C-alpha positions as CSV (number, residue, x, y, z in Angstrom):
1,A,98.2,78.4,116.6
2,L,97.9,75.5,114.1
3,K,96.3,73.2,116.7
4,R,93.8,75.9,117.6
5,L,93.0,76.5,113.9
6,K,92.5,72.8,113.4
7,K,90.0,72.7,116.3
8,G,88.3,75.8,115.2
9,S,89.0,77.8,118.4
10,L,91.2,80.2,116.4
11,Q,89.6,81.4,113.2
12,V,92.4,83.2,111.3
13,T,96.1,83.9,111.3
14,G,98.7,85.1,108.9
15,S,102.2,84.3,107.6
16,I,101.5,80.6,107.0
17,S,103.2,78.6,104.3
18,F,101.2,76.2,102.1
19,T,101.5,72.5,102.8
20,Q,99.1,69.7,101.7
21,E,98.7,68.6,105.3
22,R,97.6,72.0,106.4
23,A,95.2,72.3,103.5
24,K,93.2,69.5,105.0
25,F,92.0,71.8,107.8
26,L,92.7,75.3,106.5
27,H,91.3,77.6,103.9
28,Y,94.1,79.7,102.3
29,S,93.8,83.3,101.2
30,E,95.5,84.5,98.1
31,P,99.2,84.9,98.8
32,Y,100.0,88.3,100.2
33,R,103.8,88.3,100.5
34,K,107.0,86.3,100.2
35,E,108.5,84.7,103.2
36,V,112.2,84.4,103.0
37,I,113.9,82.1,105.5
38,G,117.5,83.1,106.3
39,L,120.3,81.9,108.6
40,F,121.4,84.2,111.4
41,V,124.9,83.9,112.9
42,A,127.2,85.8,115.2
43,R,128.8,88.7,113.3
44,N,132.3,87.8,114.6
45,K,131.9,84.1,113.3
46,K,130.3,84.8,109.9
47,K,133.6,84.5,107.9
48,E,134.4,81.2,109.5
49,Y,131.6,79.5,107.6
50,D,131.8,78.4,104.0
51,F,128.7,76.6,102.9
52,Q,126.4,77.6,100.0
53,S,123.4,75.3,100.8
54,L,121.6,73.7,103.6
55,E,122.9,70.3,102.3
56,E,126.5,71.6,102.6
57,L,125.8,72.8,106.1
58,S,124.5,69.4,107.0
59,K,127.9,67.9,106.3
60,T,129.6,70.2,108.8
61,D,129.6,70.4,112.6
62,F,127.5,73.6,112.5
63,L,124.8,73.4,115.2
64,L,121.6,74.8,113.7
65,G,118.7,76.3,115.7
66,A,115.2,75.9,114.4
67,N,111.7,76.2,116.0
68,L,109.5,73.2,116.6
69,G,106.5,73.0,114.3
70,Y,107.8,75.6,111.8
71,Y,107.9,75.0,108.0
72,Y,111.3,76.1,106.6
73,G,110.7,74.9,103.1
74,K,111.0,71.7,101.1
75,S,114.8,71.4,101.2
76,F,114.8,71.6,105.0
77,A,111.9,69.2,105.3
78,E,113.6,66.6,103.1
79,L,117.0,66.9,104.9
80,K,115.3,66.6,108.2
81,A,113.2,63.7,107.1
82,N,116.1,61.7,105.7
83,G,118.2,62.3,108.8
84,A,120.8,64.5,107.1
85,L,120.4,67.2,109.8
86,A,120.2,64.8,112.7
87,D,123.7,65.8,114.1
88,N,123.2,69.6,113.3
89,L,119.6,70.4,114.4
90,Q,118.7,71.8,117.8
91,L,115.0,72.4,118.0
92,S,113.6,75.0,120.4
93,E,110.2,76.4,121.4
94,G,110.8,79.9,119.8
95,H,112.9,82.6,118.5
96,I,114.0,84.0,121.9
97,S,115.3,80.5,122.8
98,N,117.4,80.5,119.6
99,L,118.8,83.9,120.4
100,Y,119.7,82.8,123.9
101,N,121.2,79.5,122.6
102,L,123.4,81.4,120.1
103,R,124.5,83.9,122.7
104,E,125.4,81.0,125.0
105,G,127.3,79.1,122.3
106,K,124.8,76.2,122.3
107,I,124.2,76.7,118.6
108,D,126.1,78.4,115.7
109,G,123.2,80.0,114.0
110,F,119.4,79.8,113.6
111,L,116.8,79.9,111.0
112,M,114.2,82.7,110.9
113,E,112.1,84.6,108.4
114,I,114.4,87.6,107.6
115,I,112.0,90.4,108.2
116,T,111.0,88.9,111.6
117,G,114.7,88.3,112.3
118,F,115.7,91.9,111.7
119,M,112.8,93.2,113.8
120,L,113.7,90.8,116.6
121,L,117.4,91.8,116.5
122,K,116.4,95.4,116.7
123,Q,114.0,94.8,119.6
124,T,116.6,92.8,121.6
125,K,119.4,95.3,120.6
126,L,121.4,92.5,119.0
127,E,121.6,94.0,115.5
128,N,125.3,94.8,116.0
129,S,126.3,91.3,117.2
130,L,124.2,89.0,115.0
131,V,123.9,89.1,111.2
132,Q,122.2,87.3,108.3
133,Y,124.5,84.8,106.7
134,P,124.3,84.9,102.8
135,L,122.2,81.7,102.5
136,I,118.5,81.7,101.7
137,I,116.9,78.5,103.0
138,N,113.5,79.1,101.5
139,D,111.6,81.7,99.5
140,S,107.9,81.1,99.2
141,N,104.5,82.7,99.4
142,V,102.7,83.1,102.7
143,Y,99.0,83.3,103.2
144,F,96.3,84.2,105.7
145,V,94.6,81.0,106.8
146,F,91.2,80.3,108.1
147,S,89.9,77.4,110.1
148,K,87.7,75.1,108.0
149,K,85.8,74.3,111.3
150,S,84.8,77.9,112.0
151,V,85.1,80.0,108.9
152,N,83.0,79.4,105.7
153,L,84.5,79.6,102.2
154,N,82.2,82.5,101.3
155,F,84.0,84.6,103.9
156,V,87.4,83.6,102.6
157,N,86.3,84.5,99.0
158,R,85.2,88.0,100.2
159,F,88.4,88.4,102.1
160,N,90.4,87.5,99.0
161,Q,88.5,90.1,97.0
162,E,89.4,92.8,99.5
163,L,93.0,91.7,99.8
164,I,93.4,91.9,96.0
165,K,91.8,95.3,96.0
166,A,94.2,96.5,98.7
167,Q,97.2,95.1,96.7
168,N,96.1,96.8,93.5
169,N,95.3,100.2,95.0
170,G,98.5,100.6,97.0
171,L,97.0,100.3,100.5
172,Y,98.7,96.9,101.1
173,E,102.1,98.4,100.3
174,Q,101.5,101.4,102.6
175,L,100.6,99.1,105.5
176,K,103.5,96.8,104.8
177,M,106.0,99.7,104.9
178,K,104.5,101.1,108.1
179,Y,104.6,97.8,110.0
180,F,107.4,95.9,108.3
181,P,110.0,98.5,107.2
182,T,112.9,97.0,105.4
183,P,116.1,97.3,107.4
184,Q,118.3,99.6,105.4
185,G,121.6,98.0,104.2
186,Q,121.0,94.8,106.2
187,M,118.9,92.6,104.0
188,I,120.9,90.3,101.8
189,Y,117.9,88.9,100.0
190,K,116.4,91.2,97.3
191,P,113.0,90.2,96.0
192,D,112.5,90.2,92.2
């Protein structure tokens, strides 16, 4: 999607984290929700792990699944850039690949935005065999983004006005609960 946004063949998408590099070719909306990146592991292996940070994980033999091209936050980016995750990291094309790799024992866990993770576990009927490990990798705002090549800033400003109106009058919360219900009793992360 980012390549298409950069070219202008895709005009808008959501759930994008802010980076300076992306800001060169994207207009950002106002933030509309928090994205929380968690670690998912096999339920029967969860108690075997004893790390409290991504840095601690990088010093173990834990094989970590992550998606190519995703932004998992500053800590992940720094550890990846300095090679600290070189022996741990197994990059894949997508979430389904990570589920398959975990099931096949090729990785020990994978990173995923927790709401998306719980929805995917439910869709694939794996919610009883995979769980969120109590480690938050990143917690940051996400945005709608618009291609600078095909969307003018006036449109983005009007969009932001409507987004803020929907957040203030409760419509946004209604839509969020309809399409992204919180899995009861499963989410470790509790927003402020």
